[in-house]
C-alpha positions in Angstrom: 70.2 -23.3 -13.5 67.1 -20.9 -15.4 65.7 -23.9 -16.1 65.5 -25.0 -12.9 64.5 -22.0 -11.2 61.9 -21.5 -13.4 60.5 -25.1 -12.8 60.7 -24.6 -9.5 58.6 -21.2 -9.6 56.5 -22.9 -11.6 56.1 -25.5 -9.0 55.5 -23.0 -6.5 52.7 -20.8 -8.1 51.0 -24.3 -9.0 50.9 -25.2 -5.2 49.6 -21.8 -3.9 47.5 -21.9 -6.9 45.6 -25.0 -5.9 45.8 -24.2 -2.2 43.9 -20.9 -3.1 41.1 -23.1 -4.6 41.0 -25.5 -2.2 40.6 -23.1 0.7 37.8 -21.4 -1.6 36.0 -24.7 -1.6 36.2 -25.1 1.9 34.8 -22.0 2.8 31.8 -22.3 0.3 30.6 -25.8 1.7 31.3 -24.8 5.6 28.0 -26.2 7.6 28.3 -22.7 9.3 26.0 -20.3 7.9 24.9 -16.8 9.4 21.2 -16.6 10.0 19.7 -13.6 9.4 17.8 -12.0 11.7 14.2 -10.7 11.2 13.6 -7.7 9.8 9.9 -5.7 8.8 8.9 -4.1 6.0 6.4 -3.0 3.8 5.2 -4.9 0.7 2.2 -4.0 -1.6 0.9 -1.6 1.5 1.6 -3.9 4.3 3.8 -4.5 7.3 5.3 -8.2 7.1 8.6 -9.7 8.0 11.2 -11.8 6.5 10.1 -14.7 9.3 6.6 -14.8 8.1 8.4 -16.4 4.8 9.1 -19.5 6.9 9.0 -23.0 5.0 10.1 -21.2 2.0 13.8 -20.7 0.3 14.0 -17.0 0.0 15.9 -14.5 -2.2 16.3 -11.4 -0.7 17.3 -9.3 -3.7 18.2 -5.5 -4.3 18.3 -3.7 -7.3 16.9 -0.2 -9.4 15.2 0.2 -12.0 17.9 3.0 -13.5 20.2 -0.4 -13.0 20.9 -1.9 -16.4 22.2 -5.3 -15.2 19.4 -5.1 -12.9 16.9 -4.7 -15.8 18.5 -7.4 -17.9 18.5 -9.9 -14.9 14.8 -9.3 -13.5 13.3 -11.4 -16.5 15.5 -14.9 -15.7 15.0 -14.1 -11.9 11.3 -14.3 -11.7 10.7 -16.4 -14.5 12.7 -18.9 -12.4 10.8 -17.7 -8.9 7.9 -18.2 -10.9 8.6 -21.7 -11.9 9.4 -23.0 -8.4 7.3 -23.8 -5.5 8.3 -22.8 -2.0 11.0 -20.0 -3.5 9.8 -16.6 -2.1 11.0 -13.4 -4.1 11.7 -10.3 -1.4 13.2 -7.5 -4.6 13.8 -4.6 -2.2 14.3 -1.3 -4.7 16.5 1.5 -4.5 14.6 4.0 -6.9 14.4 7.3 -6.5 10.7 7.0 -6.1 8.2 4.6 -5.6 6.6 5.0 -9.3 9.3 4.2 -10.6 9.6 0.6 -9.5 6.0 0.1 -9.4 5.7 0.6 -13.1 8.6 -1.3 -14.0 6.9 -4.0 -11.7 3.6 -3.9 -13.4 5.0 -6.8 -16.1 5.4 -8.9 -13.4 2.4 -8.7 -11.8 1.9 -12.4 -11.8 5.1 -13.2 -10.1 4.7 -13.9 -6.2 7.0 -11.2 -4.9 7.5 -8.9 -2.0 8.0 -5.7 -3.6 9.7 -3.3 -1.3 10.5 0.3 -1.8 13.6 1.1 0.2 13.5 4.5 0.2 15.7 5.7 2.8 17.9 2.8 2.1 17.7 1.3 5.7 17.6 -2.0 4.6 20.0 -1.7 1.9 22.5 -0.1 4.5 22.0 -2.8 6.8 22.9 -5.2 4.7 26.2 -3.3 3.7 25.3 -3.5 -0.1 27.3 -1.3 -2.6 26.5 -3.0 -5.7 23.5 -3.7 -7.6 22.0 -5.9 -8.7 22.7 -8.3 -5.5 21.1 -11.5 -4.1 20.5 -13.1 -0.5 19.8 -16.6 -1.0 18.7 -18.3 2.5 17.4 -21.7 3.2 14.1 -22.2 5.0 15.9 -21.5 8.6 16.8 -18.1 6.9 20.7 -19.1 7.0 22.8 -17.7 4.2 23.7 -20.1 1.8 24.5 -18.1 -1.3 25.5 -14.8 -1.7 25.4 -13.3 -5.5 26.7 -9.6 -6.4 25.9 -8.7 -9.5 23.8 -10.2 -12.0 23.3 -14.4 -11.8 22.5 -16.6 -14.3 19.2 -17.5 -12.5 18.3 -20.0 -15.3 20.5 -22.8 -14.6 20.9 -21.9 -10.8 20.4 -24.9 -8.3 18.2 -23.9 -5.3 18.8 -26.0 -1.9 17.4 -29.2 -1.8 14.3 -28.5 0.1 
């Protein structure tokens, strides 16, 4: 009797787990992707917009120099972006001072990126960022195709087909 009950519980747990995995997979492959609305920002002393990067895969990356996981992840992220064609990095820093961001980024001056200092956290709040690093990967039509919370394995990340 107890054995049959345990078997029944195991079957129910297995079905529940399988259903959850299939639901998650369906959500991950859903063709409906939100389009990220255009916004403006200052990068390298010039005002620009997200939509100025049309025809590129865009990574909107939220980070800070006081965030240890951000500093660990940043070299692999920038190396990967530099090795890809038509991939744009918008690195949005939430540092306390722009000087902190600029000093850190000096070693990445050869990486094509828009470095943005989000002093008042306007952009971060707009996207509901609560944890760093956090990255939004957008396709060429600015549809959200991947939302990464926490550090990612950028070395092995598969960018969408161009």
